[in-house]
C-alpha positions as CSV (number, residue, x, y, z in Angstrom):
1,M,-41.1,29.1,71.9
2,V,-37.5,30.0,72.8
3,E,-38.1,28.5,76.4
4,L,-39.8,25.4,75.1
5,T,-36.8,24.8,72.7
6,L,-34.4,25.3,75.5
7,L,-36.4,22.9,77.7
8,A,-36.3,20.1,74.9
9,L,-32.6,20.6,74.6
10,V,-32.2,20.1,78.4
11,L,-34.3,17.0,78.4
12,L,-32.5,15.7,75.4
13,G,-29.1,16.3,77.1
14,L,-30.3,14.4,80.3
15,S,-31.3,11.6,78.1
16,L,-27.8,11.6,76.5
17,R,-26.1,11.7,79.7
18,L,-28.3,8.7,80.9
19,V,-27.1,6.7,77.9
20,L,-23.4,7.7,78.8
21,V,-23.9,6.2,82.3
22,L,-25.5,3.1,81.0
23,A,-22.7,2.6,78.5
24,Q,-20.2,3.2,81.3
25,R,-21.9,0.5,83.6
26,A,-21.9,-2.0,80.6
27,Q,-18.2,-1.5,79.9
28,L,-17.2,-1.9,83.6
29,R,-19.3,-5.0,83.9
30,S,-17.6,-6.5,80.8
31,Q,-15.3,-9.4,81.2
32,P,-11.8,-9.8,79.3
33,P,-11.6,-12.3,76.6
34,A,-10.2,-15.8,77.3
35,A,-6.4,-15.9,78.1
36,P,-4.3,-16.4,74.9
37,A,-2.2,-19.8,74.7
38,V,0.9,-17.8,75.0
39,W,1.4,-14.5,76.8
40,P,3.6,-12.3,74.7
41,G,6.3,-10.2,76.2
42,V,5.3,-6.7,76.8
43,S,7.5,-3.5,77.0
44,V,5.9,-0.8,79.1
45,L,6.9,2.7,77.9
46,K,6.5,5.2,80.9
47,P,7.4,8.7,79.8
48,V,7.8,11.1,82.6
49,K,8.3,14.8,83.0
50,G,8.4,16.4,86.5
51,L,7.0,15.1,89.7
52,D,3.4,14.2,89.1
53,P,1.1,13.5,91.9
54,D,2.0,10.2,93.6
55,L,4.7,9.4,91.0
56,E,6.3,6.7,93.2
57,E,3.0,4.6,93.4
58,N,2.2,5.3,89.8
59,L,5.6,3.6,88.9
60,R,5.3,0.9,91.4
61,S,2.1,-0.1,89.9
62,V,3.9,-1.0,86.6
63,F,6.4,-3.1,88.4
64,R,3.6,-5.0,90.4
65,Q,1.8,-6.3,87.3
66,D,0.6,-10.0,87.4
67,Y,2.1,-10.9,84.1
68,P,4.7,-13.4,83.1
69,R,7.0,-11.5,80.8
70,F,7.5,-7.7,80.8
71,E,9.9,-4.9,81.1
72,V,9.7,-1.3,82.1
73,I,11.3,1.6,80.2
74,I,11.0,5.0,81.8
75,G,12.3,8.0,80.1
76,A,12.6,11.8,80.2
77,R,13.9,14.2,77.7
78,D,16.0,16.1,80.4
79,A,18.8,14.3,82.2
80,S,18.2,16.6,85.3
81,D,14.4,15.9,85.4
82,P,13.6,14.9,89.1
83,A,11.4,12.1,87.9
84,L,14.4,10.3,87.0
85,A,15.6,9.9,90.5
86,V,12.3,8.6,91.5
87,A,12.2,6.2,88.7
88,R,15.7,4.8,89.6
89,K,14.6,4.5,93.2
90,V,11.5,2.6,92.4
91,A,13.2,0.3,89.9
92,A,15.8,-0.5,92.4
93,E,12.9,-2.0,94.6
94,F,12.1,-4.5,91.9
95,P,15.5,-6.0,90.8
96,H,13.7,-9.2,89.3
97,I,11.9,-6.8,86.7
98,P,14.0,-5.9,83.7
99,S,13.9,-2.1,83.5
100,R,15.7,0.8,82.0
101,V,15.7,4.4,82.9
102,V,16.6,6.7,79.9
103,A,17.4,10.4,79.3
104,D,17.5,11.6,75.7
105,S,16.8,15.2,74.4
106,R,16.5,14.3,70.8
107,E,13.6,15.3,68.8
108,V,11.7,13.3,66.0
109,G,8.8,15.9,65.9
110,P,7.1,18.7,67.7
111,N,5.0,16.5,70.0
112,P,7.3,16.3,73.1
113,K,5.6,13.1,74.6
114,V,6.0,11.3,71.5
115,A,9.5,12.5,71.0
116,N,10.4,10.9,74.5
117,L,8.6,7.7,73.4
118,A,10.9,7.6,70.3
119,N,13.9,7.8,72.4
120,M,12.7,5.2,74.7
121,L,11.7,2.7,72.1
122,P,15.3,1.3,71.1
123,Y,15.6,-0.1,74.6
124,A,12.4,-2.1,74.3
125,S,12.8,-5.8,73.5
126,H,9.3,-7.1,73.5
127,P,6.7,-7.3,70.5
128,V,3.9,-5.7,72.5
129,L,4.1,-2.1,73.7
130,L,2.1,-0.4,76.3
131,V,2.2,3.4,76.5
132,S,1.4,4.5,80.0
133,D,1.4,8.1,81.0
134,S,3.1,9.2,84.1
135,N,0.2,10.2,86.1
136,V,-1.4,6.8,85.3
137,R,-1.7,4.0,88.0
138,L,-2.3,0.5,86.7
139,H,-4.5,-2.2,88.2
140,P,-2.4,-5.4,88.9
141,Q,-4.4,-7.1,86.0
142,T,-4.0,-4.3,83.5
143,L,-1.5,-6.0,81.3
144,R,-3.3,-9.6,81.3
145,D,-6.7,-7.6,80.5
146,M,-5.1,-5.6,77.6
147,V,-3.1,-8.4,76.1
148,A,-6.1,-10.7,76.3
149,H,-8.0,-8.1,74.2
150,L,-5.0,-7.5,71.9
151,E,-4.7,-11.1,71.1
152,Q,-8.2,-11.5,69.7
153,P,-8.4,-12.0,66.0
154,G,-8.3,-8.7,64.0
155,V,-7.5,-6.4,66.9
156,G,-4.7,-3.9,66.5
157,L,-4.9,-1.4,69.5
158,V,-6.4,-1.5,72.9
159,S,-6.8,1.4,75.2
160,S,-8.2,1.6,78.8
161,P,-11.1,3.2,80.5
162,I,-9.7,6.2,82.5
163,R,-10.8,6.6,86.2
164,G,-10.1,9.9,87.8
165,T,-8.7,9.4,91.4
166,G,-6.4,10.8,94.0
167,A,-7.8,14.4,93.9
168,K,-6.5,16.8,96.4
169,S,-8.0,20.1,95.3
170,W,-11.1,21.5,93.6
171,G,-9.3,21.5,90.4
172,G,-8.3,17.8,90.8
173,R,-11.9,16.9,92.0
174,S,-13.4,18.6,89.0
175,D,-11.0,16.9,86.7
176,A,-11.8,13.4,88.3
177,L,-15.7,14.1,88.1
178,L,-15.2,14.7,84.4
179,L,-13.0,11.8,83.8
180,N,-15.4,9.6,85.8
181,T,-18.5,10.7,83.9
182,F,-18.1,12.7,80.6
183,V,-14.8,11.0,79.5
184,M,-15.4,7.3,80.7
185,G,-19.1,7.4,79.6
186,G,-18.2,9.0,76.3
187,T,-15.5,6.4,75.3
188,A,-17.7,3.6,76.5
189,A,-20.5,4.9,74.3
190,M,-18.4,5.4,71.3
191,H,-17.0,1.8,71.5
192,R,-20.2,0.0,72.6
193,L,-22.9,1.9,70.8
194,F,-21.3,3.4,67.8
195,S,-18.2,1.2,67.1
196,G,-16.1,4.5,66.7
197,V,-12.6,5.0,67.0
198,C,-12.0,6.8,70.3
199,V,-8.6,6.4,71.8
200,V,-7.2,8.1,75.0
201,G,-3.4,7.6,75.0
202,K,-3.0,7.7,78.7
203,S,-2.9,3.9,78.5
204,M,-2.7,2.5,74.9
205,M,-1.3,-1.0,73.8
206,L,-0.3,-2.1,70.3
207,R,2.1,-4.4,68.6
208,R,5.5,-2.9,67.6
209,S,5.0,-4.2,64.1
210,T,1.7,-2.3,63.9
211,L,3.3,1.0,64.9
212,E,6.2,0.5,62.5
213,E,3.7,0.1,59.8
214,L,2.1,3.3,60.6
215,G,5.4,5.1,60.3
216,G,6.3,4.7,63.9
217,F,6.7,7.5,66.5
218,P,8.3,10.0,64.0
219,F,5.0,9.9,62.2
220,L,2.9,10.3,65.3
221,A,5.1,13.1,66.7
222,E,3.7,15.5,64.1
223,F,0.3,15.5,65.7
224,L,-1.1,16.8,68.9
225,A,-3.7,14.0,69.1
226,E,-1.2,11.4,68.5
227,D,-3.4,8.8,70.2
228,Q,-6.4,9.3,68.1
229,V,-4.4,9.5,64.9
230,C,-2.8,6.3,65.8
231,G,-6.3,4.6,66.3
232,Q,-7.5,6.0,63.1
233,E,-4.5,4.8,61.2
234,V,-4.9,1.3,62.8
235,A,-8.6,1.3,61.8
236,A,-7.7,2.3,58.2
237,R,-5.7,-0.8,57.9
238,G,-8.6,-3.0,58.8
239,L,-7.7,-3.8,62.4
240,G,-10.0,-3.4,65.4
241,V,-9.6,-0.6,68.0
242,V,-11.0,-1.7,71.4
243,L,-11.6,-0.7,74.9
244,A,-10.2,-2.8,77.7
245,S,-12.2,-4.2,80.6
246,V,-10.1,-2.9,83.5
247,P,-9.8,0.8,84.1
248,V,-6.7,2.6,84.9
249,H,-6.4,5.3,87.4
250,N,-5.6,8.9,86.4
251,V,-4.2,10.5,89.6
252,T,-5.4,14.1,89.4
253,G,-3.8,15.3,92.8
254,G,-3.7,19.0,93.5
255,A,-4.3,20.5,89.9
256,S,-5.6,24.1,90.1
257,L,-8.8,24.8,88.0
258,G,-6.6,26.9,85.6
259,Q,-4.4,23.9,84.9
260,V,-7.6,21.7,84.4
261,A,-9.4,24.3,82.2
262,G,-6.1,24.4,80.0
263,R,-6.0,20.7,79.5
264,Y,-9.7,20.4,78.7
265,R,-9.3,23.3,76.3
266,R,-6.5,21.6,74.6
267,W,-8.6,18.3,74.5
268,A,-11.6,20.3,73.1
269,M,-9.3,21.8,70.2
270,I,-8.4,18.1,69.4
271,R,-12.0,17.0,69.3
272,R,-13.0,20.0,67.2
273,R,-10.4,19.0,64.6
274,M,-10.8,15.2,64.7
275,A,-14.6,15.0,64.9
276,P,-16.0,18.4,64.0
277,W,-19.7,17.3,63.6
278,G,-19.8,15.5,67.0
279,F,-18.1,18.4,68.6
280,C,-20.8,20.7,67.5
281,G,-23.3,18.9,69.4
282,E,-21.1,18.3,72.4
283,P,-23.0,20.9,74.7
284,L,-26.1,18.7,74.7
285,L,-23.9,16.6,77.1
286,F,-23.9,19.2,79.6
287,P,-27.6,20.0,80.2
288,L,-27.1,21.9,83.4
289,A,-25.0,24.5,81.5
290,L,-27.7,24.7,78.8
291,A,-30.3,25.2,81.7
292,S,-28.1,28.0,83.0
293,L,-28.0,29.7,79.6
294,A,-31.8,29.5,79.3
295,L,-32.1,31.1,82.9
296,A,-29.7,33.9,82.0
297,F,-31.3,34.7,78.7
298,S,-35.0,34.2,79.8
299,P,-35.3,34.5,83.6
300,G,-38.6,33.1,84.7
301,A,-40.3,30.4,86.7
302,L,-40.2,27.9,83.8
303,T,-36.5,28.3,83.1
304,A,-35.7,28.4,86.9
305,G,-37.7,25.1,87.4
306,V,-35.9,23.6,84.4
307,W,-32.6,24.7,86.1
308,I,-33.4,23.1,89.3
309,A,-34.6,19.8,87.7
310,A,-31.5,19.7,85.6
311,F,-29.1,20.4,88.6
312,F,-30.7,17.5,90.7
313,A,-30.8,15.1,87.7
314,Q,-27.2,15.6,86.9
315,L,-26.3,15.5,90.6
316,L,-28.0,11.9,90.7
317,L,-26.4,10.8,87.4
318,S,-23.0,11.9,88.5
319,A,-23.3,10.1,91.9
320,W,-24.3,7.0,90.0
321,A,-21.3,7.1,87.6
322,L,-19.0,7.7,90.5
323,R,-20.6,4.7,92.4
324,L,-19.8,2.5,89.3
325,V,-16.0,3.3,89.7
326,E,-16.1,3.1,93.4
327,E,-15.4,6.8,94.0
328,K,-17.4,8.8,96.5
329,E,-17.8,12.5,97.2
330,P,-20.0,14.0,100.1
331,W,-23.3,15.2,98.6
332,L,-22.8,18.9,99.3
333,R,-19.3,18.8,97.8
334,L,-20.4,16.8,94.8
335,A,-23.2,19.4,94.2
336,G,-20.5,22.2,94.0
337,L,-18.4,19.9,91.6
338,V,-21.3,19.3,89.4
339,L,-21.8,23.1,89.0
340,V,-18.1,23.8,88.4
341,A,-17.3,20.8,86.1
342,E,-20.3,21.3,83.9
343,H,-19.7,25.0,83.3
344,L,-16.0,24.5,82.9
345,A,-16.6,21.9,80.2
346,V,-18.8,24.2,78.2
347,V,-16.6,27.2,78.6
348,T,-13.5,25.2,77.3
349,W,-15.7,24.0,74.5
350,A,-16.5,27.6,73.5
351,W,-12.9,28.6,74.0
352,A,-11.9,25.7,71.4
353,W,-13.8,27.7,68.7
354,L,-11.9,30.8,69.3
355,A,-8.4,29.4,69.8
356,R,-6.1,29.5,66.9
357,T,-2.9,28.3,68.7
358,V,-2.0,25.9,71.5
359,S,0.9,26.6,73.8
360,W,2.8,23.4,75.0
361,R,6.2,23.1,76.7
362,G,7.2,26.6,76.1
363,K,6.2,26.8,72.3
364,S,3.2,27.9,70.4
365,F,1.8,25.8,67.6
366,S,-1.0,26.2,65.2
367,L,-3.1,23.1,64.6
368,G,-3.7,21.9,61.0
369,P,-5.7,18.9,59.8
370,R,-5.8,16.1,62.3
371,T,-4.2,18.4,64.7
372,H,-0.9,18.5,62.7
373,L,1.5,20.7,64.8
374,A,2.9,23.6,63.0
375,P,5.4,25.7,65.3
376,Q,4.7,29.6,65.2
377,A,7.7,31.4,63.9
378,G,8.9,33.9,66.5
379,S,6.6,32.8,69.1
380,L,7.9,31.8,72.6
381,G,4.6,30.6,73.9
382,R,4.0,30.0,77.6
383,V,5.4,27.1,79.5
384,A,2.4,24.9,80.4
385,P,2.7,23.1,83.9
386,S,2.9,19.3,83.7
387,L,-0.2,17.3,84.1
388,G,1.2,14.0,83.4
389,Q,1.8,13.6,79.7
390,A,-1.8,14.4,78.7
C-alpha cells in the first residue's frame, strides 16, 4: 500500500512538472503588447555588491537597451566596493547615456538591497523604475518589452522570466538548471494558470508613484521578500501584476554548491511564510527525490523501477525546458545535474522547516509574518558570500 501511494505521488509529480514545462513554453512564446503611443522615461536602478560573475557585461547590457529615454543609476553601500570602479569604467564607455554611480551607507531598514535602492532613488528622474540585480544581464529589448506590459490598462508591476546562464561550476550549473526549470516554469504557471502574484525581484518594473503609494523603499526594507511583498501590495490596490515576455539572464558563474544551497534555503524560507499551503506540497514538484525516498524506505523491484522511470522522465523534461531557453548540457552532465538539483531543492525545502533565523550580510534575523526582518540581539551571524542581490 505504501509503495502504491509513493508511486501515485511520483506520477502526480511528473504530471505537475510537465504542466510547468508547458506553461514555460507558452510564456516564452508569448508576444509583448502593442507599443504605447509614448514611451515613458525609465530609471534603471542597479544595486551592486562585490564583483559578481561577468559584472562588466551585465552592466553593459543595461546601457545597450534599445529604448528612447532611460538613465542608469548604479549604487553600492560601501564607497570602497570594487564593483563601483567597474561601474564607472562601463559608464564611461557610454557617455551618451545619462548615468550616476552612487555610494551611500545609510540604512532605511534591515534589508540591505532595499536600503541600497532607497539611497539610489533620489538620483532617479524618470517616472518608471526598473530594479535590476547585479548578476542579471538584460536582453536589448528588455525595457521595451517590460514598458509595453506596464502601459497596459490596470497593470501596476511587471517582472521578468529568469533564465539561468553563464555557469562555470557544478554549483552554478545546478543553480541554472533550477532557474530554467523549477523557477521559470513555476512563475509561468502561477501567472498563466492561477493568476497568482509571483514576483522575482531580480528584474522588477513599476511606476515611481505606485512605489510611493506603497510606502516606498523604507516600507519594503522591513522584509526579506521585498519583491513578493511589493507584488502583493500592488495587487491589493487593484492593479495587475504580470510577467514580461522576454527573459533576463541570471549569470550563475562559479558559485559553489554550498552558496547555491544557502540561497535556495533562504528562498524556501520565504515561500514557507508567503505561501504556506503551496509550500507544503512543493516536494511533489521534485518526483525524482520522492522516488529516492521510496527506494530508501522500501527497497525492491517496484521502487527501483519507479526510480529509474522518474529519473529518465525528469531528464527528458529538463532537456526540453533547457531547449526552450536555448541552453544546452551534454546528456551525461545533465543526468548528474538532475540528480544534484532535484535533491538539493528538497533538502533546502526540509531545511526551511527547521530554520528559525536567516544570516545575511553579517547579521542574523528572525523572520516574522510576510518575512518581516527582526534583528537578533547579540547575534553576529555569518557573512554570506554575494550571489548578486538575491
